[in-house]
Backbone as a chain_set.jsonl record, in Angstrom:
{"seq": "QGLFELRKGDGMRLVLLGPPGAGKGTQAALMCRRLGLLHISTGDMLRQELQAKTELGLKAHAYIEKGELVPDSIILDMVRAKLEEPECENGYILDGFPRTLVQADALAQFVELDAVIYLEVPFEIIIKRISGRRRCPKCGVIYHTSHYEKSTCSCGGLLYQREDDKLETVKNRLAVYEAETRPLIAYYSQKGLLRTVDGEGTPEEVDARIAALLEP", "coords": {"N": [[45.034, 69.73, -29.39], [42.21, 67.585, -29.71], [40.368, 64.939, -28.016], [39.971, 62.67, -29.681], [40.762, 61.778, -33.073], [38.438, 61.882, -35.009], [36.989, 60.282, -37.776], [34.79, 59.812, -40.551], [33.175, 56.663, -40.532], [35.068, 55.208, -39.059], [34.555, 53.469, -37.039], [34.054, 54.285, -34.369], [32.933, 53.996, -30.981], [30.615, 55.238, -28.92], [29.088, 56.54, -25.898], [26.277, 58.365, -24.818], [25.609, 60.03, -21.941], [23.449, 61.061, -19.29], [20.895, 62.88, -17.43], [17.287, 62.304, -17.891], [15.942, 64.329, -20.45], [18.184, 65.864, -20.82], [19.078, 66.302, -23.322], [20.153, 64.295, -24.862], [19.231, 62.774, -27.095], [18.951, 64.764, -29.073], [21.605, 65.721, -29.277], [22.909, 63.374, -30.03], [21.872, 62.973, -32.597], [22.919, 65.212, -33.954], [25.678, 64.722, -33.695], [25.91, 62.296, -35.045], [25.313, 62.989, -37.702], [27.454, 64.652, -38.193], [29.697, 63.041, -37.768], [29.261, 60.67, -39.063], [28.225, 58.413, -37.774], [26.166, 55.754, -36.354], [23.035, 56.272, -34.839], [21.87, 54.947, -31.921], [19.142, 54.518, -30.131], [17.77, 53.438, -27.23], [15.35, 54.137, -26.192], [13.813, 54.835, -28.482], [13.835, 52.349, -29.733], [12.385, 50.813, -27.891], [9.917, 52.147, -27.985], [9.135, 51.502, -30.569], [8.717, 48.785, -30.254], [6.58, 48.922, -28.485], [4.586, 50.151, -30.064], [4.252, 48.206, -31.981], [3.22, 46.287, -30.427], [4.573, 44.042, -29.421], [5.778, 41.112, -27.635], [7.904, 41.876, -26.015], [7.457, 44.629, -25.96], [5.009, 44.825, -24.606], [5.734, 43.894, -22.085], [7.494, 45.897, -21.312], [5.898, 48.141, -21.192], [4.456, 48.751, -18.771], [6.471, 49.621, -17.048], [7.627, 51.857, -18.363], [5.449, 53.611, -18.46], [5.187, 54.423, -15.828], [7.47, 55.816, -15.47], [9.622, 54.391, -14.693], [12.664, 52.36, -14.792], [13.133, 50.065, -17.447], [13.436, 46.55, -16.988], [16.729, 45.074, -16.751], [17.178, 42.639, -18.131], [15.455, 42.671, -20.351], [16.287, 44.966, -21.784], [19.036, 44.422, -22.274], [19.075, 42.133, -23.949], [17.861, 43.208, -26.215], [19.625, 45.313, -26.954], [22.103, 44.01, -27.377], [21.497, 42.338, -29.56], [21.007, 44.3, -31.47], [23.541, 45.568, -31.724], [24.984, 43.643, -32.963], [24.272, 43.729, -35.559], [25.092, 44.331, -39.042], [25.103, 47.083, -39.759], [26.151, 48.429, -37.636], [28.86, 48.261, -37.682], [30.46, 50.381, -38.585], [30.596, 52.167, -36.523], [28.966, 53.822, -33.721], [26.594, 55.659, -31.666], [25.492, 55.261, -28.482], [22.472, 55.946, -27.006], [20.794, 56.481, -24.146], [21.459, 54.119, -23.034], [24.136, 52.476, -21.386], [21.994, 52.325, -18.417], [22.201, 51.511, -15.864], [24.47, 50.156, -13.365], [24.681, 47.408, -13.627], [23.919, 47.044, -16.307], [26.019, 48.466, -17.514], [28.265, 46.929, -16.811], [27.585, 44.562, -18.144], [27.538, 45.458, -20.812], [30.251, 46.023, -21.158], [31.283, 43.512, -21.476], [30.963, 42.796, -24.112], [31.524, 44.972, -25.708], [33.955, 47.42, -26.458], [34.258, 50.51, -25.378], [34.937, 53.834, -26.676], [34.617, 56.377, -25.62], [32.695, 58.149, -23.11], [30.252, 60.475, -23.109], [29.167, 62.836, -20.943], [26.359, 64.689, -20.397], [25.811, 67.466, -18.624], [23.271, 68.867, -16.81], [21.321, 71.05, -14.806], [18.748, 69.929, -12.512], [16.453, 71.56, -12.227], [16.264, 72.837, -14.67], [15.892, 70.655, -16.326], [13.335, 69.742, -15.505], [11.665, 71.842, -16.373], [12.142, 71.688, -19.123], [11.141, 69.104, -19.886], [8.476, 68.845, -18.821], [7.177, 70.815, -20.181], [6.795, 69.98, -22.752], [4.81, 69.353, -25.659], [3.022, 67.285, -27.835], [2.229, 66.394, -31.241], [-0.202, 64.214, -32.426], [-0.732, 63.691, -35.064], [1.241, 64.608, -36.968], [3.6, 64.341, -35.587], [5.224, 66.391, -34.629], [6.999, 68.183, -32.084], [6.267, 70.522, -29.626], [7.01, 73.305, -27.383], [5.788, 74.656, -24.384], [6.851, 77.072, -23.573], [7.453, 78.416, -25.838], [5.35, 78.056, -27.548], [2.008, 78.455, -27.285], [-0.443, 77.546, -28.132], [-3.119, 75.109, -28.399], [-3.369, 73.46, -30.504], [-1.723, 71.902, -33.283], [0.183, 73.171, -36.121], [-0.648, 71.692, -38.226], [-3.171, 71.054, -37.581], [-3.669, 69.093, -35.754], [-4.57, 67.982, -32.443], [-2.761, 68.936, -29.708], [-0.96, 67.023, -27.262], [0.121, 65.888, -23.987], [2.642, 63.676, -23.326], [2.51, 60.76, -21.255], [4.848, 60.18, -19.732], [5.97, 62.666, -19.679], [4.683, 64.261, -17.913], [4.51, 66.296, -14.934], [4.746, 65.014, -12.306], [5.581, 62.481, -13.069], [7.963, 63.111, -14.323], [9.48, 64.017, -12.144], [9.668, 61.62, -10.772], [11.118, 60.129, -12.63], [13.556, 61.462, -12.542], [14.297, 60.926, -9.925], [14.673, 58.192, -10.081], [16.783, 58.193, -11.883], [18.785, 59.405, -10.283], [19.184, 57.401, -8.371], [19.757, 55.054, -9.855], [21.223, 55.596, -12.265], [23.08, 57.744, -12.02], [25.36, 56.709, -10.594], [26.916, 55.738, -12.683], [28.509, 57.76, -13.575], [30.738, 57.995, -11.86], [31.663, 55.4, -12.279], [32.449, 55.284, -15.034], [34.251, 57.342, -15.008], [36.32, 56.349, -13.422], [37.291, 54.459, -15.157], [38.485, 56.024, -16.98], [37.086, 56.973, -19.152], [35.131, 58.927, -19.127], [33.826, 62.051, -20.204], [32.927, 65.228, -19.423], [30.36, 67.499, -20.317], [28.983, 70.724, -20.534], [25.579, 70.927, -20.602], [23.74, 72.957, -20.985], [22.196, 75.588, -22.912], [21.915, 76.336, -26.48], [21.184, 73.677, -28.852], [23.186, 73.707, -30.825], [25.285, 75.046, -29.568], [25.961, 73.269, -27.516], [26.692, 71.071, -29.045], [28.98, 72.08, -30.257], [30.692, 72.19, -28.07], [31.01, 69.488, -27.523], [32.239, 68.66, -29.875], [34.665, 69.998, -29.614], [35.867, 68.496, -27.653], [36.154, 65.999, -28.827], [37.325, 66.227, -31.358], [40.31, 67.134, -33.23]], "CA": [[44.396, 68.594, -30.037], [41.119, 67.016, -28.948], [40.522, 63.588, -27.507], [40.08, 61.713, -30.772], [40.742, 62.27, -34.438], [37.327, 61.113, -35.543], [36.687, 60.384, -39.196], [33.605, 59.029, -40.892], [33.35, 55.259, -40.798], [36.242, 54.602, -38.419], [34.125, 52.506, -36.04], [34.042, 54.786, -33.002], [31.802, 53.551, -30.167], [30.431, 56.26, -27.892], [27.865, 56.545, -25.096], [25.815, 59.654, -24.319], [25.078, 59.818, -20.595], [22.889, 62.264, -18.688], [19.516, 62.702, -16.956], [16.256, 62.481, -18.914], [15.749, 65.729, -20.795], [19.461, 66.567, -20.939], [19.338, 66.576, -24.737], [20.964, 63.212, -25.432], [18.76, 62.44, -28.431], [19.285, 65.873, -29.968], [23.049, 65.739, -29.499], [23.278, 62.174, -30.78], [21.527, 63.208, -34.0], [23.898, 66.161, -34.492], [26.974, 64.05, -33.772], [25.864, 61.264, -36.091], [25.415, 63.659, -39.001], [28.796, 65.222, -38.334], [30.749, 62.035, -37.688], [28.933, 59.488, -39.845], [27.977, 57.286, -36.878], [24.78, 55.319, -36.231], [22.383, 56.653, -33.584], [21.113, 53.84, -31.345], [18.356, 54.99, -28.999], [16.961, 52.375, -26.642], [13.998, 54.685, -26.051], [13.141, 54.674, -29.774], [13.659, 50.918, -29.956], [11.29, 50.378, -27.029], [8.659, 52.702, -28.492], [8.763, 50.702, -31.741], [8.169, 47.532, -29.727], [5.278, 49.247, -27.911], [3.643, 50.392, -31.151], [4.004, 46.918, -32.647], [2.598, 45.431, -29.408], [5.305, 42.785, -29.312], [5.855, 40.597, -26.269], [8.839, 42.742, -25.301], [6.815, 45.914, -25.77], [3.984, 44.705, -23.571], [6.427, 43.769, -20.805], [8.124, 47.17, -20.983], [4.903, 49.217, -21.115], [4.114, 49.115, -17.392], [7.6, 50.345, -16.459], [7.766, 53.154, -19.035], [4.308, 54.453, -18.105], [5.415, 54.945, -14.483], [8.744, 56.528, -15.429], [10.626, 53.512, -14.104], [13.552, 51.729, -15.751], [12.772, 48.738, -17.941], [14.396, 45.588, -16.438], [17.969, 44.858, -17.497], [17.104, 41.475, -19.006], [14.783, 43.069, -21.587], [17.13, 45.922, -22.495], [20.301, 43.81, -22.698], [18.824, 41.284, -25.115], [17.554, 44.081, -27.339], [20.819, 46.064, -27.363], [23.121, 43.102, -27.92], [21.059, 41.939, -30.898], [21.184, 45.451, -32.351], [24.961, 45.836, -31.96], [25.52, 42.578, -33.81], [23.85, 43.967, -36.938], [26.168, 44.869, -39.884], [25.104, 48.54, -39.84], [26.861, 48.985, -36.482], [30.297, 48.05, -37.844], [31.153, 51.64, -38.836], [30.556, 53.023, -35.344], [27.637, 54.205, -33.257], [26.425, 56.38, -30.41], [24.419, 54.695, -27.655], [21.706, 57.006, -26.348], [19.836, 55.878, -23.229], [22.003, 52.848, -22.563], [23.526, 51.822, -20.231], [21.355, 53.171, -17.408], [22.506, 50.971, -14.542], [25.794, 49.537, -13.268], [24.561, 46.053, -14.18], [23.95, 47.19, -17.76], [27.355, 48.905, -17.901], [29.142, 45.76, -16.704], [27.22, 43.641, -19.218], [27.997, 46.059, -22.069], [31.704, 45.905, -21.21], [31.632, 42.139, -21.836], [30.969, 42.584, -25.566], [31.852, 46.218, -26.418], [35.005, 48.269, -25.902], [33.884, 51.889, -25.685], [36.007, 54.808, -26.87], [34.386, 57.501, -24.698], [31.349, 58.373, -22.59], [30.008, 61.915, -23.022], [28.159, 63.121, -19.92], [25.727, 66.0, -20.526], [25.476, 67.942, -17.28], [22.208, 69.877, -16.818], [20.63, 71.098, -13.505], [17.428, 69.318, -12.517], [15.368, 72.524, -12.419], [16.175, 73.059, -16.114], [15.33, 69.42, -16.864], [11.892, 69.705, -15.225], [11.015, 72.79, -17.281], [12.256, 71.176, -20.489], [10.301, 67.937, -20.169], [7.058, 69.046, -18.506], [6.605, 71.776, -21.129], [6.656, 69.383, -24.081], [3.507, 68.982, -26.169], [3.249, 66.533, -29.061], [1.122, 66.275, -32.187], [-0.396, 62.809, -32.806], [-0.915, 63.57, -36.513], [2.484, 64.764, -37.737], [4.747, 64.0, -34.754], [5.996, 67.559, -34.213], [7.013, 68.457, -30.646], [6.32, 71.938, -29.265], [7.254, 73.571, -25.96], [4.863, 75.709, -23.944], [7.55, 78.35, -23.409], [7.54, 79.054, -27.153], [4.132, 77.831, -28.318], [0.945, 78.357, -26.288], [-1.682, 77.029, -28.718], [-3.441, 73.718, -28.084], [-3.382, 72.699, -31.747], [-0.533, 71.968, -34.135], [-0.02, 73.897, -37.367], [-1.323, 70.77, -39.153], [-4.541, 70.895, -37.113], [-3.747, 68.063, -34.723], [-4.721, 68.434, -31.067], [-1.541, 68.618, -28.972], [-1.139, 66.301, -26.008], [1.31, 65.705, -23.166], [2.901, 62.26, -23.12], [2.411, 60.379, -19.842], [6.127, 60.294, -19.037], [6.392, 64.067, -19.66], [3.929, 64.97, -16.886], [5.384, 66.778, -13.861], [5.023, 64.014, -11.278], [6.36, 61.401, -13.678], [9.312, 63.651, -14.537], [10.173, 63.994, -10.852], [9.966, 60.227, -10.487], [12.193, 59.725, -13.552], [14.806, 62.042, -12.035], [14.65, 60.19, -8.709], [15.208, 56.909, -10.554], [18.101, 58.507, -12.445], [19.705, 59.622, -9.162], [19.472, 56.14, -7.693], [20.219, 53.981, -10.723], [22.102, 55.961, -13.376], [24.167, 58.644, -11.636], [26.597, 55.983, -10.266], [27.716, 55.49, -13.879], [29.47, 58.86, -13.741], [31.957, 57.546, -11.175], [32.067, 54.14, -12.913], [33.188, 55.552, -16.268], [35.374, 58.207, -14.655], [37.388, 55.468, -12.955], [37.821, 53.768, -16.321], [39.136, 57.014, -17.834], [36.286, 57.162, -20.361], [34.128, 59.99, -18.98], [34.105, 63.428, -20.611], [31.768, 66.017, -19.011], [30.042, 68.642, -21.181], [27.89, 71.578, -20.078], [24.451, 70.669, -21.483], [22.847, 74.121, -21.11], [22.421, 76.38, -24.124], [21.267, 75.821, -27.684], [21.769, 72.419, -29.324], [24.411, 73.981, -31.58], [26.34, 75.398, -28.606], [26.374, 72.038, -26.837], [27.378, 70.264, -30.056], [30.314, 72.653, -30.439], [31.501, 71.786, -26.913], [31.342, 68.081, -27.706], [33.216, 68.591, -30.977], [35.952, 70.46, -29.095], [36.441, 67.388, -26.887], [36.404, 64.802, -29.633], [38.046, 66.445, -32.605], [41.513, 67.958, -33.097]], "C": [[43.326, 68.021, -29.128], [41.389, 65.57, -28.561], [40.74, 62.566, -28.612], [40.155, 62.434, -32.102], [39.665, 61.46, -35.166], [37.137, 61.366, -37.031], [35.481, 59.512, -39.487], [33.986, 57.569, -41.145], [34.531, 54.609, -40.111], [35.856, 53.714, -37.233], [34.138, 52.981, -34.602], [32.769, 54.338, -32.275], [31.691, 54.465, -28.948], [29.127, 56.035, -27.137], [27.554, 57.982, -24.708], [25.106, 59.409, -22.999], [24.535, 61.141, -20.05], [21.467, 62.01, -18.243], [18.511, 62.814, -18.089], [16.03, 63.964, -19.173], [17.032, 66.522, -20.932], [19.802, 66.908, -22.383], [20.145, 65.488, -25.426], [20.545, 62.88, -26.862], [19.116, 63.499, -29.454], [20.765, 65.879, -30.302], [23.524, 64.526, -30.284], [23.013, 62.365, -32.261], [22.534, 64.146, -34.662], [25.259, 65.499, -34.685], [27.008, 63.016, -34.884], [25.978, 61.866, -37.479], [26.836, 64.154, -39.249], [29.874, 64.152, -38.453], [30.465, 60.774, -38.502], [28.712, 58.246, -39.009], [26.49, 56.953, -36.839], [24.236, 55.709, -34.858], [21.539, 55.486, -33.101], [20.435, 54.329, -30.072], [17.508, 53.852, -28.46], [15.521, 52.845, -26.436], [13.203, 54.511, -27.334], [12.86, 53.203, -30.06], [12.484, 50.378, -29.136], [9.943, 50.888, -27.535], [8.185, 51.947, -29.736], [8.144, 49.376, -31.309], [6.765, 47.764, -29.154], [4.22, 49.414, -28.999], [3.27, 49.097, -31.866], [3.322, 45.919, -31.718], [3.241, 44.044, -29.357], [5.317, 42.334, -27.855], [6.776, 41.471, -25.426], [8.192, 44.086, -24.991], [5.767, 45.892, -24.67], [4.61, 44.595, -22.179], [6.982, 45.119, -20.348], [7.117, 48.274, -20.676], [4.644, 49.69, -19.682], [5.222, 49.932, -16.741], [7.72, 51.749, -17.043], [6.673, 54.114, -18.595], [4.49, 55.109, -16.745], [6.716, 55.747, -14.377], [9.851, 55.693, -14.813], [11.494, 52.892, -15.2], [13.016, 50.364, -16.162], [13.827, 47.753, -17.43], [15.575, 45.308, -17.364], [17.856, 43.722, -18.503], [16.483, 41.815, -20.354], [15.693, 43.955, -22.422], [18.377, 45.262, -23.061], [20.123, 42.933, -23.934], [18.602, 42.129, -26.362], [18.807, 44.786, -27.862], [21.865, 45.145, -27.992], [22.768, 42.659, -29.341], [21.281, 43.072, -31.901], [22.655, 45.664, -32.71], [25.627, 44.771, -32.82], [25.129, 42.757, -35.277], [24.974, 44.63, -37.735], [26.247, 46.394, -39.9], [25.849, 49.203, -38.683], [28.387, 48.918, -36.638], [31.076, 49.347, -38.019], [31.068, 52.626, -37.681], [29.162, 53.492, -34.996], [27.723, 55.023, -31.973], [25.249, 55.752, -29.676], [23.77, 55.811, -26.85], [20.645, 56.35, -25.463], [20.252, 54.518, -22.707], [23.521, 52.974, -22.473], [22.922, 52.832, -19.257], [21.598, 52.668, -15.989], [23.909, 50.381, -14.556], [25.769, 48.119, -13.831], [24.633, 46.098, -15.704], [25.343, 47.572, -18.244], [28.344, 47.741, -17.857], [28.861, 44.768, -17.83], [27.705, 44.153, -20.567], [29.496, 45.882, -22.238], [32.164, 44.503, -21.609], [31.692, 41.933, -23.348], [31.248, 43.845, -26.379], [32.983, 46.944, -25.69], [34.717, 49.713, -26.322], [35.108, 52.77, -25.875], [35.856, 56.01, -25.951], [32.932, 57.531, -24.265], [31.189, 59.877, -22.391], [28.872, 62.158, -22.038], [27.648, 64.551, -20.085], [25.213, 66.431, -19.159], [24.476, 69.089, -17.363], [21.523, 69.866, -15.459], [19.209, 70.558, -13.596], [16.304, 70.327, -12.739], [15.179, 72.856, -13.906], [15.515, 71.852, -16.781], [13.808, 69.397, -16.711], [11.138, 70.641, -16.162], [11.017, 72.265, -18.714], [11.22, 70.093, -20.775], [8.821, 68.223, -19.954], [6.385, 70.043, -19.444], [6.417, 71.219, -22.529], [5.198, 69.068, -24.411], [3.715, 68.379, -27.564], [2.004, 66.472, -29.929], [0.988, 64.816, -32.614], [-0.495, 62.598, -34.32], [0.414, 63.608, -37.267], [3.739, 64.495, -36.918], [5.592, 65.161, -34.279], [5.882, 67.768, -32.702], [7.151, 69.965, -30.425], [6.701, 72.068, -27.787], [6.412, 74.765, -25.554], [5.538, 77.063, -23.759], [7.645, 79.118, -24.721], [6.236, 78.981, -27.946], [2.992, 77.551, -27.342], [-0.363, 77.776, -26.836], [-1.876, 75.562, -28.351], [-3.497, 72.83, -29.323], [-2.106, 72.923, -32.537], [-0.849, 72.758, -35.395], [-0.712, 73.016, -38.407], [-2.772, 70.535, -38.756], [-4.721, 69.85, -36.027], [-3.845, 68.657, -33.331], [-3.507, 67.987, -30.251], [-1.858, 67.909, -27.662], [0.196, 66.201, -25.272], [1.494, 64.21, -22.914], [2.951, 61.947, -21.625], [3.729, 60.573, -19.1], [6.73, 61.691, -19.11], [5.66, 64.868, -18.579], [4.798, 65.207, -15.652], [5.734, 65.701, -12.845], [5.859, 62.86, -11.818], [7.795, 61.852, -13.927], [10.113, 63.605, -13.243], [10.556, 62.565, -10.471], [11.114, 59.729, -11.362], [13.543, 60.245, -13.064], [15.262, 61.335, -10.76], [15.255, 58.832, -9.067], [16.604, 57.107, -11.124], [19.142, 58.664, -11.332], [20.15, 58.299, -8.545], [20.175, 55.131, -8.59], [21.303, 54.374, -11.722], [23.267, 56.853, -12.974], [25.447, 57.899, -11.233], [27.486, 55.684, -11.476], [28.754, 56.58, -14.122], [30.798, 58.47, -13.1], [32.528, 56.299, -11.841], [32.936, 54.408, -14.147], [34.364, 56.509, -16.038], [36.575, 57.374, -14.22], [38.041, 54.703, -14.104], [38.534, 54.717, -17.292], [38.372, 57.331, -19.106], [35.398, 58.399, -20.32], [34.658, 61.35, -19.425], [32.847, 64.248, -20.325], [31.607, 67.249, -19.882], [28.881, 69.41, -20.558], [26.733, 71.439, -21.067], [23.46, 71.808, -21.608], [23.2, 74.911, -22.366], [21.689, 75.774, -25.305], [21.906, 74.489, -28.084], [23.097, 72.62, -30.053], [25.575, 74.329, -30.654], [26.871, 74.149, -27.906], [27.146, 71.143, -27.797], [28.804, 70.761, -30.274], [31.243, 72.266, -29.289], [31.933, 70.329, -27.042], [32.403, 67.936, -28.793], [34.596, 69.007, -30.507], [36.654, 69.365, -28.288], [36.923, 66.264, -27.792], [37.299, 65.014, -30.846], [39.264, 67.342, -32.411], [41.255, 69.391, -33.541]], "O": [[43.506, 67.972, -27.911], [42.489, 65.051, -28.752], [41.598, 61.693, -28.491], [39.673, 63.558, -32.243], [39.962, 60.48, -35.849], [37.126, 62.509, -37.486], [35.19, 58.576, -38.742], [34.95, 57.263, -41.848], [34.967, 53.541, -40.541], [36.73, 53.253, -36.499], [34.225, 52.158, -33.69], [31.684, 54.301, -32.854], [32.552, 54.464, -28.068], [28.188, 55.428, -27.652], [28.447, 58.734, -24.316], [24.122, 58.672, -22.941], [25.092, 62.206, -20.316], [20.876, 61.007, -18.644], [18.833, 63.36, -19.144], [15.936, 64.759, -18.238], [16.984, 67.735, -21.141], [20.704, 67.705, -22.642], [20.757, 65.734, -26.466], [21.392, 62.724, -27.741], [19.532, 63.182, -30.569], [21.145, 66.025, -31.463], [24.433, 64.63, -31.108], [23.827, 61.969, -33.095], [22.956, 63.91, -35.794], [25.912, 65.691, -35.71], [28.012, 62.875, -35.582], [26.663, 61.316, -38.341], [27.349, 64.083, -40.366], [30.86, 64.342, -39.166], [31.329, 59.904, -38.619], [28.977, 57.136, -39.471], [25.653, 57.763, -37.238], [24.896, 55.501, -33.839], [20.599, 55.073, -33.781], [21.093, 54.528, -29.051], [16.623, 53.353, -29.155], [14.587, 52.046, -26.499], [12.047, 54.089, -27.293], [11.793, 52.848, -30.561], [11.687, 49.582, -29.632], [8.95, 50.161, -27.52], [6.983, 51.769, -29.939], [7.179, 48.901, -31.908], [5.876, 46.927, -29.309], [3.108, 48.898, -28.885], [2.132, 48.913, -32.299], [2.896, 44.847, -32.148], [2.56, 43.022, -29.264], [4.918, 43.077, -26.958], [6.475, 41.773, -24.272], [8.355, 44.621, -23.894], [5.655, 46.84, -23.891], [4.08, 45.138, -21.21], [6.949, 45.448, -19.162], [7.442, 49.235, -19.978], [4.616, 50.892, -19.416], [4.941, 50.842, -15.962], [7.894, 52.719, -16.305], [6.934, 55.298, -18.38], [4.01, 56.22, -16.521], [7.027, 56.293, -13.318], [10.902, 56.221, -14.45], [11.125, 52.892, -16.374], [12.511, 49.606, -15.335], [15.012, 48.086, -17.434], [15.441, 45.305, -18.587], [18.38, 43.825, -19.612], [16.926, 41.312, -21.387], [15.856, 43.732, -23.622], [18.741, 45.514, -24.21], [20.933, 42.987, -24.859], [19.1, 41.8, -27.439], [19.026, 44.849, -29.072], [22.444, 45.476, -29.026], [23.633, 42.61, -30.216], [21.691, 42.835, -33.037], [22.98, 45.912, -33.872], [26.72, 44.986, -33.344], [25.603, 42.018, -36.14], [25.738, 45.415, -37.173], [27.336, 46.95, -40.04], [26.145, 50.397, -38.735], [29.118, 49.461, -35.81], [32.245, 49.411, -37.638], [31.427, 53.793, -37.835], [28.281, 53.555, -35.853], [28.752, 55.074, -31.3], [24.134, 55.719, -30.197], [24.439, 56.528, -26.106], [19.706, 55.735, -25.969], [19.485, 53.845, -22.019], [24.143, 53.52, -23.385], [23.271, 54.013, -19.257], [21.236, 53.338, -15.021], [24.475, 50.134, -15.621], [26.741, 47.682, -14.448], [25.325, 45.288, -16.321], [25.805, 47.065, -19.266], [29.165, 47.586, -18.762], [29.789, 44.199, -18.405], [28.224, 43.383, -21.376], [29.966, 45.618, -23.344], [33.306, 44.324, -22.033], [32.372, 41.026, -23.828], [31.214, 43.802, -27.609], [32.97, 47.067, -24.465], [34.911, 50.084, -27.479], [36.174, 52.504, -25.321], [36.853, 56.604, -25.541], [32.051, 57.013, -24.95], [31.907, 60.481, -21.595], [27.741, 61.734, -22.275], [28.406, 65.509, -19.932], [24.291, 65.827, -18.61], [24.779, 70.149, -17.911], [21.166, 68.792, -14.975], [18.544, 70.705, -14.621], [15.301, 69.997, -13.372], [14.061, 73.125, -14.346], [14.689, 72.001, -17.681], [13.083, 69.079, -17.653], [10.087, 70.276, -16.688], [10.022, 72.382, -19.429], [10.509, 70.152, -21.778], [7.996, 67.887, -20.804], [5.157, 70.112, -19.497], [5.924, 71.925, -23.409], [4.447, 68.584, -23.564], [4.488, 68.902, -28.367], [0.878, 66.494, -29.432], [1.95, 64.231, -33.111], [-0.36, 61.475, -34.806], [0.683, 62.747, -38.105], [4.833, 64.424, -37.477], [6.588, 64.947, -33.588], [4.82, 67.563, -32.114], [8.05, 70.599, -30.975], [6.713, 71.088, -27.042], [6.328, 75.758, -26.277], [4.867, 78.095, -23.786], [7.889, 80.325, -24.723], [6.034, 79.739, -28.895], [3.001, 76.532, -26.651], [-1.296, 77.541, -26.068], [-0.916, 74.86, -28.032], [-3.649, 71.613, -29.222], [-1.491, 73.988, -32.472], [-2.017, 72.991, -35.707], [-1.298, 73.527, -39.361], [-3.524, 69.897, -39.492], [-5.799, 69.731, -35.445], [-3.273, 69.713, -33.06], [-3.256, 66.79, -30.12], [-2.887, 68.161, -27.035], [1.259, 66.403, -25.858], [0.613, 63.555, -22.357], [3.385, 62.778, -20.827], [3.741, 61.07, -17.974], [7.858, 61.903, -18.666], [5.985, 66.034, -18.353], [5.704, 64.426, -15.359], [6.912, 65.497, -12.551], [6.728, 62.328, -11.127], [8.734, 61.073, -13.762], [11.278, 63.207, -13.237], [11.63, 62.326, -9.919], [11.982, 58.995, -10.892], [14.554, 59.55, -13.162], [16.46, 61.163, -10.534], [16.217, 58.382, -8.445], [17.502, 56.3, -10.886], [20.244, 58.124, -11.426], [21.326, 58.102, -8.237], [21.085, 54.431, -8.146], [22.204, 53.582, -12.001], [24.352, 56.726, -13.543], [26.538, 58.403, -11.5], [28.675, 55.407, -11.317], [29.759, 56.349, -14.794], [31.855, 58.599, -13.718], [33.746, 56.158, -11.954], [34.016, 53.836, -14.292], [35.346, 56.487, -16.779], [37.71, 57.659, -14.603], [39.215, 54.343, -14.024], [39.111, 54.284, -18.289], [38.937, 57.895, -20.043], [34.956, 58.874, -21.366], [35.77, 61.749, -19.081], [31.802, 63.991, -20.924], [32.573, 67.959, -20.159], [27.907, 68.809, -20.106], [26.877, 71.789, -22.239], [22.434, 71.655, -22.27], [24.343, 74.905, -22.824], [20.932, 74.815, -25.153], [23.04, 74.204, -27.699], [24.017, 71.813, -29.921], [26.717, 73.954, -30.92], [28.078, 73.992, -27.727], [28.14, 70.527, -27.413], [29.725, 69.964, -30.453], [32.435, 72.041, -29.498], [33.066, 69.973, -26.717], [33.355, 67.171, -28.639], [35.596, 68.439, -30.945], [37.883, 69.311, -28.244], [37.967, 65.658, -27.552], [37.957, 64.081, -31.307], [39.265, 68.21, -31.537], [42.161, 70.224, -33.497]]}, "num_chains": 1, "name": "protein.A"}
C-alpha cells in the first residue's frame, strides 16, 4: 500500500519541492489531473502580477530578472490570500512555495501539509534543461534546442530565450537554491513529510513514481 489513499476532492495538501528545472510544474499538472487537486504555482502568480504591472509585480520584477528569490513578505501575502479562496477547499499542490525556511515556518502556521514530494535531479541535467528552452511570444509554445533547432515557431513567431533561462542566470538560480531552498529537505524530513522521487526520465515515468508513493 502507498502512502495515501488519495481520492478526488478529499482536500489533500501537497508541496512539490526541487531545484528550478526539476519538472515541478509538469508534475503538478499531471498530478492535478489525476487526483482532482488545484495547481498553485507561485511562479505563475508572480508572472500574472508582472504582466498586469501591479505594485506587487513591479516590486518582484527586479528579483526575478536576476534569478534571485522574491522577498518572503511579498510571497507570503500572495500565497495566504490564495489559500483562503473557496477553490482551495478540495485540496491543492503548491509548486514553487515554500522556498525558504522562513516561508516554511510561516506556511506551517496556517496549513497542515499531508506530504512534500522532493524531485531529485542532478544540476548538470537541470542546466541543460533550462538553458535550452526557447519560447514563442505569439502562441506561448516552449521548445528545447535538443529537439528543435529552428529560430521560428510553427506559428511563425520568432523564438526567444527568457532572461531567467540564460546560462549565467540559471547558475545563479541554482546557487540561490543551494543556499536558501535545499535546507527544506532536512526540515521536512525531520517532520516526517518528505518523500524523495527520482526526477530523471520522461514526465510520465516520474509521474508513475509519484503515484506509487501516494496511491495504494
